[in-house]
C-alpha positions in Angstrom: 7.4 -1.3 38.1 8.4 0.1 34.7 10.1 -2.1 32.1 13.5 -0.7 32.9 13.0 -1.1 36.6 12.0 -4.8 36.1 15.1 -5.4 33.9 17.4 -3.8 36.5 16.1 -6.1 39.2 17.1 -9.3 37.3 20.6 -10.7 37.8 21.9 -11.5 34.3 24.3 -14.3 33.5 27.7 -13.5 32.1 27.5 -13.6 28.3 30.2 -16.3 28.2 27.9 -18.6 30.1 25.0 -18.0 27.7 27.3 -18.7 24.8 28.6 -21.9 26.3 25.1 -23.2 26.9 24.3 -23.1 23.2 27.6 -24.6 22.1 29.6 -21.5 21.3 33.3 -21.7 22.3 34.9 -18.9 24.4 37.3 -18.0 21.5 34.3 -17.7 19.2 32.8 -14.6 20.8 34.1 -11.1 21.3 32.7 -9.7 24.5 31.3 -6.1 24.9 31.3 -5.9 28.7 29.6 -8.6 30.8 26.3 -9.1 29.0 26.9 -8.5 25.2 29.1 -10.2 22.7 29.7 -10.5 19.0 29.6 -14.0 17.5 32.5 -15.0 15.3 31.6 -16.0 11.7 33.6 -19.1 12.4 30.6 -20.6 14.3 28.5 -20.7 11.2 31.3 -22.3 9.3 31.8 -25.0 12.0 28.1 -25.8 12.1 27.5 -25.7 8.4 26.5 -29.4 8.1 24.4 -29.4 11.2 20.6 -29.9 10.7 18.5 -26.8 11.1 16.0 -26.5 14.0 12.5 -25.4 13.5 11.6 -21.8 12.6 8.8 -19.9 14.2 7.7 -16.7 12.5 6.0 -14.1 14.8 3.9 -11.5 13.0 0.8 -9.5 13.8 -2.3 -7.7 12.7 -1.8 -4.1 11.5 -0.3 -2.2 14.4 -2.0 0.6 16.4 -0.7 3.4 18.6 -1.8 1.3 21.5 1.0 -1.3 21.0 0.4 -5.0 20.4 3.5 -6.4 22.1 4.8 -8.6 19.2 8.4 -8.6 20.6 7.1 -9.3 24.1 5.2 -12.3 22.8 8.2 -13.5 20.8 10.4 -13.4 23.9 7.7 -15.1 26.0 7.4 -18.0 23.5 11.2 -18.6 23.5 11.3 -18.5 27.3 8.4 -20.9 27.5 9.9 -23.4 25.0 13.0 -23.5 27.2 10.9 -24.0 30.3 9.3 -27.1 28.9 12.6 -28.6 27.9 13.2 -27.4 24.3 16.4 -25.6 23.2 15.0 -22.2 21.9 16.9 -19.2 20.6 15.6 -15.7 19.7 16.6 -14.0 16.4 15.4 -10.4 16.6 16.1 -7.0 15.0 18.1 -4.2 16.6 16.1 -1.2 17.7 16.4 2.1 15.8 17.0 5.4 17.7 14.2 6.9 15.6 11.3 5.0 17.4 13.2 5.0 20.7 13.1 8.8 20.8 9.9 9.0 18.8 6.5 7.6 19.3 7.1 3.8 19.7 9.8 3.7 22.3 12.2 0.8 22.8 12.0 -2.6 21.1 13.3 -5.0 23.7 9.9 -6.4 24.8 8.3 -5.5 28.1 7.6 -6.6 31.7 8.9 -10.0 32.5 9.5 -10.8 28.8 12.5 -8.6 27.8 15.9 -9.0 26.2 18.7 -7.4 28.2 20.6 -5.2 28.9 17.7 -3.2 27.5 19.2 0.3 27.8 22.3 -0.8 25.8 20.3 -2.6 23.2 17.9 0.4 22.7 20.7 2.9 22.5 24.1 2.3 20.9 24.3 -1.4 21.5 27.5 -2.7 19.8 27.6 0.1 17.3 26.2 -1.7 14.2 23.8 1.0 13.2 26.5 3.7 13.6 28.7 1.6 11.4 26.0 1.4 8.7 25.5 5.2 9.0 29.2 5.8 8.5 29.4 3.4 5.5 26.4 5.1 3.9 27.8 8.6 4.4 31.3 7.6 3.3 29.8 6.7 0.0 28.2 10.1 -0.2 31.5 11.8 0.5 33.3 9.8 -2.2 30.6 10.7 -4.7 30.9 14.4 -4.1 34.7 14.2 -3.9 34.7 12.5 -7.3 32.5 15.2 -8.8 34.7 17.9 -7.2 37.9 16.6 -8.8 36.7 16.6 -12.4 33.9 14.1 -12.5 35.6 11.5 -14.7 32.5 9.3 -14.6 30.4 12.2 -15.9 27.9 11.8 -13.1 24.9 14.0 -13.9 22.3 12.8 -11.4 23.0 11.7 -7.8 20.3 9.4 -6.4 22.3 8.3 -3.3 21.2 10.0 0.0 22.9 10.5 3.3 21.4 9.0 6.4 21.1 9.4 10.2 19.4 7.1 12.7 17.0 9.7 14.1 13.6 11.0 13.1 14.2 14.4 11.6 11.6 15.7 9.1 13.8 18.8 8.5 16.3 16.6 6.6 13.8 15.1 4.2 14.7 17.7 1.6 17.8 19.8 1.9 20.2 21.7 -0.4 23.9 20.9 -0.2 27.1 22.5 -1.5 26.4 26.0 -0.4 29.9 26.9 0.6 30.5 28.8 -2.7 33.8 27.0 -3.3 35.1 26.4 -6.8 33.9 23.1 -8.4 31.1 22.7 -5.8 27.7 23.0 -7.3 24.7 23.2 -5.0 22.0 20.5 -5.4 18.8 19.4 -3.8 19.4 16.4 -1.6 17.9 14.6 1.4 18.4 12.1 4.2 17.0 8.7 4.9 16.7 7.2 8.4 19.6 4.7 8.7 17.3 1.7 8.9 15.9 2.6 5.5 19.5 2.8 4.0 20.2 0.3 1.3 23.3 -0.7 3.3 21.1 -1.9 6.2 19.2 -4.1 3.7 22.5 -5.3 2.2 23.9 -6.2 5.6 20.8 -8.2 6.5 20.6 -10.0 3.2 24.3 -10.9 2.7 25.6 -14.3 3.8 29.2 -13.3 4.5 31.7 -10.5 4.1 32.5 -11.5 0.5 28.9 -11.2 -0.6 28.6 -8.0 1.5 31.4 -6.4 -0.4 30.0 -7.5 -3.8 26.6 -6.2 -2.9 28.0 -2.9 -1.7 29.7 -2.5 -5.0 26.4 -3.0 -6.9 24.8 0.0 -5.3 23.6 2.5 -7.9 24.6 5.9 -6.8 23.3 7.9 -9.7 23.3 8.2 -13.5 25.8 9.7 -16.1 25.2 12.0 -19.0 24.0 9.1 -21.1 21.5 8.1 -18.4 23.5 5.0 -17.6 23.8 3.8 -14.0 26.9 4.6 -12.0 27.8 2.0 -9.3 29.6 2.3 -6.0 32.2 0.0 -7.4 33.0 2.6 -10.2 34.2 4.7 -7.3 36.1 1.8 -5.7 34.0 2.5 -2.6 33.1 -1.1 -1.7 36.3 -2.0 0.1 36.3 0.9 2.5 32.6 0.5 3.2 33.0 -3.2 3.9 35.9 -2.3 6.2 33.6 -0.1 8.3 31.2 -3.0 8.5 33.7 -5.7 9.5 32.3 -6.0 13.0 28.7 -5.0 12.2 28.3 -8.1 10.0 28.8 -10.3 13.1 25.6 -11.1 15.0 25.1 -9.9 18.6 24.5 -12.3 21.5 22.5 -11.2 24.5 19.8 -12.9 26.8 16.3 -12.6 28.0 15.5 -11.9 31.7 15.1 -15.7 31.9 18.5 -16.3 30.3 17.2 -17.5 26.9 19.9 -16.7 24.3 18.9 -13.9 21.9 20.8 -13.1 18.7 19.9 -9.5 17.8 21.2 -8.3 14.4 20.1 -5.8 11.8 17.1 -3.5 11.9 15.4 -2.6 8.7 11.8 -1.2 9.1 9.1 -3.2 7.4 7.1 -0.1 6.3 10.0 1.3 4.3 12.3 -1.7 3.9 12.1 -5.5 4.1 11.7 -5.6 7.9 13.6 -8.6 9.0 16.7 -9.3 11.0 19.8 -10.6 9.2 20.0 -13.9 7.3 23.3 -14.6 9.1 21.6 -14.3 12.5 18.6 -16.4 11.6 20.5 -19.2 10.0 23.0 -19.2 12.9 20.1 -19.5 15.4 18.7 -22.4 13.3 22.0 -24.3 13.7 22.3 -23.6 17.4 18.8 -24.3 18.7 15.9 -26.8 18.3 13.6 -23.8 17.8 14.3 -20.3 16.5 11.7 -17.6 17.2 12.0 -14.6 14.9 9.9 -11.6 14.0 8.7 -9.9 10.9 8.1 -6.1 11.3 4.7 -4.5 11.8 1.6 -6.4 10.4 1.7 -9.6 8.3 0.8 -7.5 5.2 4.2 -5.8 5.3 6.6 -7.9 7.5 5.5 -11.4 6.8 5.0 -10.8 3.1 8.6 -9.5 2.8 10.0 -12.1 5.1 8.6 -14.8 2.9 9.0 -13.3 -0.6 12.4 -11.6 -0.1 14.2 -13.1 2.9 13.1 -16.7 2.7 13.6 -16.8 -1.0 17.2 -15.4 -0.6 18.1 -17.5 2.4 16.4 -20.7 1.2 14.6 -21.1 4.5 11.0 -21.4 5.5 8.9 -21.1 8.7 7.6 -24.2 10.2 4.7 -22.2 11.7 3.5 -18.6 11.9 2.1 -16.9 15.0 -0.1 -13.8 14.5 -0.3 -11.5 17.5 -3.4 -9.6 18.3 -4.9 -7.7 21.3 -8.5 -6.9 22.3 -7.5 -3.2 22.2 -6.2 -3.5 18.6 -9.3 -5.3 17.4 -11.5 -2.6 18.8 -9.3 0.1 17.2 -9.6 -1.6 13.8 -13.3 -1.9 14.5 -13.7 1.8 14.6 -13.7 2.4 18.4 -12.1 5.7 19.4 -8.9 5.5 21.3 -10.3 7.2 24.4 -13.1 4.5 24.5 -10.9 1.4 24.0 -10.9 0.6 27.8 -14.7 0.0 27.8 -16.2 -3.3 26.9 -17.3 -3.3 23.3 -18.1 -6.7 21.6 -19.4 -4.9 18.5 -16.1 -3.2 18.1 -14.2 -6.5 18.4 -16.5 -8.0 15.8 -15.9 -5.2 13.4 -12.1 -5.4 13.9 -11.9 -9.2 13.2 -11.8 -8.5 9.4 -8.2 -7.3 9.8 -7.1 -10.4 11.8 -9.0 -12.8 9.5 -7.3 -11.3 6.4 -3.8 -11.9 7.8 -4.7 -15.4 8.9 -6.1 -16.2 5.4 -3.1 -14.7 3.7 -0.6 -16.8 5.6 -2.7 -20.0 5.4 -4.0 -19.8 1.9 -1.5 -17.6 0.0 1.6 -19.1 1.6 0.5 -22.5 2.8 1.6 -22.0 6.4 0.3 -23.3 9.7 -1.0 -20.4 11.8 -1.7 -19.9 15.5 -3.3 -16.7 16.7 -2.0 -15.3 20.0 -4.1 -13.0 22.1 -1.6 -10.8 24.0 -3.7 -10.4 27.2 -3.9 -7.1 29.0 -5.3 -6.4 32.5 -8.0 -4.2 30.9 -9.4 -7.1 28.8 -12.9 -8.2 29.8 -13.7 -12.0 30.2 -16.8 -11.5 27.9 -14.5 -10.0 25.2 -12.0 -12.8 25.4 -14.9 -15.4 25.2 -16.3 -13.7 22.2 -12.9 -13.8 20.4 -12.4 -17.5 21.3 -15.8 -18.4 19.9 -15.3 -16.3 16.7 -11.9 -18.0 16.0 -13.3 -21.4 16.8 -16.0 -20.9 14.2 -13.3 -20.2 11.6 -11.3 -23.2 12.8 -8.4 -20.9 13.8 -6.2 -22.0 16.7 -6.0 -19.5 19.5 -3.6 -19.2 22.5 -3.7 -16.6 25.3 -0.3 -15.3 26.3 0.5 -13.2 29.4 4.2 -12.7 28.8 4.4 -9.2 30.2 3.1 -10.3 33.6 4.4 -13.9 33.8 7.3 -14.2 31.4 7.8 -17.7 30.0 5.2 -19.1 32.4 2.6 -17.0 30.6 3.3 -18.7 27.2 3.4 -22.4 28.1 0.1 -23.0 26.2 1.4 -21.6 22.9 4.8 -23.3 23.3 3.0 -26.7 23.6 0.8 -25.9 20.7 3.8 -25.0 18.6 5.5 -28.3 19.4 2.4 -30.2 18.6 1.9 -28.5 15.3 5.5 -28.7 14.2 6.6 -32.1 15.4 3.7 -34.2 14.1 4.4 -36.1 10.9 1.0 -35.5 9.3 1.1 -33.6 6.1 -0.3 -30.1 6.1 -2.5 -29.9 3.1 -4.6 -27.0 1.8 -5.9 -26.1 -1.6 -2.7 -24.4 -2.6 -0.1 -26.6 -1.0 0.3 -30.4 -1.2 3.6 -30.4 0.7 3.7 -30.0 4.5 4.3 -26.4 5.3 5.8 -25.6 1.9 6.1 -21.8 1.3 4.3 -20.7 -1.8 5.9 -17.5 -2.9 3.3 -14.9 -3.9 4.9 -14.4 -7.3 7.6 -16.0 -9.4 10.6 -13.8 -10.1 10.0 -14.1 -13.8 6.9 -11.9 -13.5 7.5 -8.3 -14.6 7.8 -5.7 -11.9 4.3 -4.2 -12.5 2.7 -7.7 -12.1 4.6 -8.4 -8.9 3.3 -5.2 -7.4 -0.2 -5.9 -8.5 -0.1 -9.4 -7.0 1.0 -8.1 -3.6 -1.5 -5.2 -3.6 -4.5 -7.3 -4.7 -3.8 -10.6 -3.0 -2.3 -9.4 0.3 -3.5 -5.8 0.7 -6.9 -6.8 -0.9 -6.9 -3.7 -3.1 -9.3 -3.7 -6.1 -6.8 -2.1 -8.3 -3.3 -0.5 -8.5 -2.7 2.9 -9.9 0.8 3.8 -11.1 2.0 7.4 -11.5 3.6 8.3 -14.8 6.9 8.6 -13.1 6.6 5.2 -11.5 5.7 3.6 -14.9 8.7 5.3 -16.6 11.1 4.1 -13.8 9.7 0.5 -14.0 10.4 0.5 -17.8 13.9 1.9 -17.2 14.7 -0.7 -14.5 13.5 -3.6 -16.7 15.6 -2.3 -19.7 18.6 -2.3 -17.3 18.1 -6.0 -16.7 16.6 -5.9 -13.2 13.1 -7.2 -14.0 13.6 -10.4 -12.1 14.2 -8.8 -8.7 11.7 -9.2 -5.9 9.5 -6.2 -4.9 9.5 -4.4 -1.6 6.5 -2.2 -1.2 6.8 0.8 1.2 3.5 1.8 2.6 1.7 2.7 5.9 1.8 0.0 8.5 -1.5 1.1 10.1 -3.9 -0.2 7.4 -4.0 -2.9 4.8 -4.6 -0.1 2.3 -2.1 2.7 1.6 -4.2 5.2 3.6 -3.2 5.3 7.3 -6.6 6.6 8.3 -8.6 3.8 6.6 -8.3 1.5 9.5 -11.3 -0.5 8.7 -10.3 -0.8 5.0 -13.8 0.4 4.1 -15.2 0.0 0.6 -13.2 -0.6 -2.6 -9.8 0.9 -2.4 -6.9 1.2 -4.7 -3.2 1.2 -4.0 -1.3 4.1 -5.5 2.3 3.6 -6.5 3.8 7.1 -6.7 7.5 6.2 -7.1 9.9 3.4 -7.7 13.5 2.9 -6.5 16.0 0.3 -7.6 18.1 -1.2 -4.8 20.5 -3.1 -7.0 22.9 -3.8 -4.1 20.2 -5.1 -1.8 18.6 -7.1 -4.7 15.1 -5.7 -4.7 12.9 -3.0 -6.2 11.2 -0.6 -3.8 7.7 0.6 -4.7 6.5 3.6 -2.6 2.8 3.6 -2.0 0.7 6.5 -0.7 2.3 9.1 1.5 5.0 6.9 3.1 8.4 8.6 3.7 11.8 7.2 4.2 12.6 9.8 6.8 10.0 9.8 9.7 9.3 12.8 11.9 8.9 13.1 15.6 5.4 13.2 17.2 4.2 16.3 19.1 5.4 14.9 22.4 8.3 12.6 21.6 9.5 9.8 23.9 12.9 11.6 24.1 11.3 14.1 26.5 10.7 11.3 29.1 14.3 9.9 28.9 16.8 10.9 31.5 20.0 9.8 33.3 20.9 10.5 36.9 24.3 11.4 38.4 25.0 7.7 39.0 24.5 6.8 35.3 21.1 5.2 35.8 18.8 5.8 32.7 15.1 6.2 33.1 12.2 6.7 30.7 13.0 4.0 28.1 10.2 1.6 27.7 
């Protein structure tokens, strides 16, 4: 059966029952039908003094077109923890319509390890992303309206872009204002995908509606004739934008096929943004459960780095353990095996691909001082000899391995990793390595006092393992300008390809000495970080030659098919 067929054959519990099981009162949720609900912000206030549960960060090796199943594994782990008597909650991101209709498909897990209702979650869900799109484009409208009626702020350069939650390469570069009306001057413009909008980042990094409104006001929309920044608050835009986001800031409650509570909220991409679900959702889950399972987008080089250096720093939280997901297929792919030959046994290919996995393990263990368990997400095509080789290779490196079969068996396929997580997080023995003398203390990769260029260089050389970093003249000029404006102490969010440790999507084996090229810099003053664009990464993706949208359909009874 397909994922959607499996999901439809499971009887879900009413969402009020799911809420009750984790201590949320009936008047603290706003139901969206039978199986979805918004959680009132009053819950966080009520539980403010309650001790946090343990935080499990799920990340992965660099992704491949074959799919590694990071979300599927996350769901299986949470289900397994509940099966063995622990109170576990998922805290995940919302899917974007870009990947749903593009190359990746849905983002609700797969097989027996799914969050549901999967069609709703993958499509419009509770409207959060639409609200962000509207708030973003309202600001664009207010900017152009201000210019039309005399431009009192003397805006000379507009840097704020419109957005849409779809992959549409035609919108990367456009020209607006072609009506010929008086006071409307045409200008070159462009769109971002909504998940790359600064407002998405702001929503995910704000602790409440008050901070949300303040951060929205701090968005830089452009520069005046004196080259001074113009803020959204100069247009009095923050109030109306926050009003559009009044429901979107509330986390969403759903469930897995095994009825584990799942809080799904926010959806920034890790290749072009900071790649984590909202601080509100994660901190709420930590209050409600004994264990919170959360994800960082794409590989650990992007998602985990940003989770730790941006989100954890802002939220003042830390993972108790990190799980790195890999597959036999992905190891072969990173080992240079052609896609059409992945199905065949290839020990040499696995051996060559281990460098990618080992780099991520070392980064999290050594750079950040975290306990790490590697998960092999097992597929039916995996050969026993290949699994045995991987087990031996990891054992030689003293790396803990667990085999997970979440797709096939649900929570029952992740009992081993659940037990290992409990063992590693509940023993009192101090976790000590050469960088950390405090059990599981997060070592940020850089202090905020470092200048922007140094922060970028530390990420590129220590995490991506580049030998050098090259900055374009434009990037250097923008860094100097940002620092003069007083934003030197912000964390850095590098936007680069997810497929490689390098900034070259085709250099899957990270061969030879390579450099990271920073071609552009963007200040996200509202979100509270500086974006460095590396290589050819774009903030508006395009569709593949054969997009997933071509396989999606709905019948006359309203049954959707083709989402996976």
